[in-house]
PAGUKE-527295 format. One record per residue: residue in one letter; x, y, z of N, C-alpha, C in turn. Coordinates in steps of 0.1 Angstrom, whole numbers, padded with zeros to 4 digits, always signed. Layout:
<kekes>
AXYZXYZXYZ ...
</kekes>
This chain:
<kekes>
M-0804+1108+0170-0817+1112+0175-0824+1122+0165 I-0836+1121+0163-0844+1129+0154-0852+1139+0163 T-0851+1152+0159-0859+1162+0166-0868+1168+0155 I-0881+1168+0158-0891+1173+0148-0897+1186+0154 Y-0895+1196+0147-0901+1209+0152-0914+1211+0143 G-0925+1212+0150-0938+1213+0143-0948+1221+0151 S-0960+1221+0146-0971+1228+0152-0983+1219+0154 A-0992+1223+0162-1003+1215+0166-1012+1210+0154 N-1014+1218+0144-1023+1215+0134-1017+1211+0120 C-1004+1206+0121-0996+1204+0109-0997+1189+0106 V-1003+1186+0094-1005+1172+0089-0991+1166+0086 W-0982+1174+0080-0969+1168+0077-0960+1165+0090 C-0963+1173+0100-0956+1171+0113-0961+1157+0119 L-0974+1155+0118-0980+1142+0122-0974+1130+0114 K-0972+1132+0101-0966+1122+0092-0952+1119+0096 C-0944+1129+0101-0931+1127+0106-0931+1118+0118 I-0940+1121+0127-0942+1113+0139-0945+1099+0136 Q-0955+1097+0127-0959+1084+0123-0947+1076+0117 L-0940+1083+0108-0928+1077+0101-0918+1072+0112 C-0915+1080+0122-0905+1076+0132-0911+1064+0141 Q-0923+1065+0143-0929+1054+0152-0929+1041+0144 T-0933+1041+0131-0933+1029+0123-0920+1023+0121 A-0909+1032+0119-0896+1028+0118-0889+1024+0131 E-0896+1026+0142-0891+1024+0155-0878+1032+0158 M-0878+1044+0154-0867+1053+0156-0870+1064+0167 E-0860+1066+0175-0861+1075+0186-0863+1089+0181 Y-0873+1097+0186-0875+1110+0182-0880+1119+0193 E-0879+1132+0191-0884+1141+0201-0893+1151+0192 Y-0905+1155+0197-0913+1164+0190-0914+1177+0198 R-0911+1188+0192-0911+1201+0199-0922+1210+0192 L-0931+1215+0199-0941+1224+0194-0935+1238+0192 V-0935+1243+0181-0929+1256+0178-0936+1267+0186 E-0949+1266+0188-0956+1276+0195-0951+1277+0210 N-0945+1267+0215-0940+1268+0229-0927+1276+0230 D-0919+1277+0219-0907+1284+0219-0903+1289+0205 V-0910+1300+0201-0908+1306+0188-0894+1311+0186 D-0888+1317+0196-0874+1322+0196-0864+1311+0193 D-0866+1299+0199-0856+1288+0196-0858+1284+0182 F-0870+1283+0177-0872+1279+0163-0865+1289+0153 K-0867+1302+0156-0861+1312+0147-0846+1312+0148 K-0840+1309+0160-0826+1308+0161-0820+1295+0154 R-0826+1284+0156-0822+1272+0150-0824+1272+0135 F-0834+1278+0130-0838+1277+0115-0840+1291+0110 P-0829+1299+0109-0831+1313+0104-0836+1313+0090 G-0846+1321+0087-0851+1322+0073-0862+1311+0071 E-0864+1302+0079-0875+1292+0077-0887+1296+0084 N-0899+1295+0078-0911+1299+0084-0922+1288+0082 V-0918+1276+0079-0927+1265+0077-0923+1253+0086 V-0932+1245+0089-0930+1232+0097-0935+1221+0088 P-0929+1210+0090-0919+1206+0100-0905+1210+0096 Q-0897+1212+0105-0882+1213+0103-0876+1202+0112 I-0866+1194+0106-0861+1182+0112-0846+1184+0115 L-0842+1180+0127-0828+1178+0130-0825+1163+0131 W-0815+1159+0124-0810+1145+0125-0797+1146+0131 N-0796+1140+0143-0783+1141+0151-0778+1156+0151 E-0787+1165+0155-0785+1179+0156-0781+1186+0143 E-0782+1179+0131-0780+1186+0118-0793+1188+0111 H-0796+1200+0107-0808+1204+0100-0808+1197+0086 I-0819+1188+0084-0819+1181+0071-0831+1186+0062 G-0840+1193+0068-0852+1198+0060-0865+1194+0066 G-0874+1190+0058-0888+1186+0062-0891+1171+0060 Y-0903+1168+0058-0908+1155+0058-0901+1146+0047 E-0900+1151+0035-0893+1144+0024-0879+1140+0027 Q-0871+1149+0033-0858+1146+0037-0857+1136+0048 L-0866+1137+0058-0867+1127+0069-0870+1113+0063 A-0880+1113+0054-0884+1099+0048-0872+1093+0041 Q-0864+1102+0034-0852+1097+0027-0842+1091+0036 K-0839+1098+0047-0829+1094+0057-0834+1081+0064 V-0846+1080+0068-0852+1069+0074-0850+1056+0065 N-0854+1058+0052-0853+1047+0043-0839+1043+0041 E-0829+1052+0040-0815+1048+0039-0811+1040+0051 V-0815+1044+0063-0811+1037+0075-0817+1023+0075 L-0830+1022+0072-0837+1009+0072-0831+0999+0062 I-0828+1005+0050-0822+0996+0039-0808+0992+0044 N-0800+1001+0050-0787+0998+0054-0787+0987+0065 E-0797+0987+0074-0798+0977+0084-0801+0963+0078 N-0808+0963+0067-0811+0951+0060-0800+0946+0051 G-0789+0954+0050-0778+0950+0043-0779+0952+0028 E-0789+0960+0024-0791+0961+0009-0787+0975+0004 Y-0784+0984+0013-0780+0997+0009-0764+0999+0009 D-0759+1004-0001-0744+1005-0001-0741+1019-0007 D-0736+1028+0002-0733+1041-0003-0719+1044-0003 
</kekes>
């Protein structure tokens, strides 16, 4: 499961949502504004959004999410071998 931590006016957060929808991947979107303490606890030292959890593991932001999604999609097509 993908968890996206973002804010209401974040273009990159919207791109994360669109990427998950296009790839038909299950995701949850959490507004940081609704629970700042949770964000600070999960991502100490981070002060930008989006921040992404992939199966509860922090992977980074949009670029890292796009890389993981591409790996999964390629793997499902039988073309990716790591």
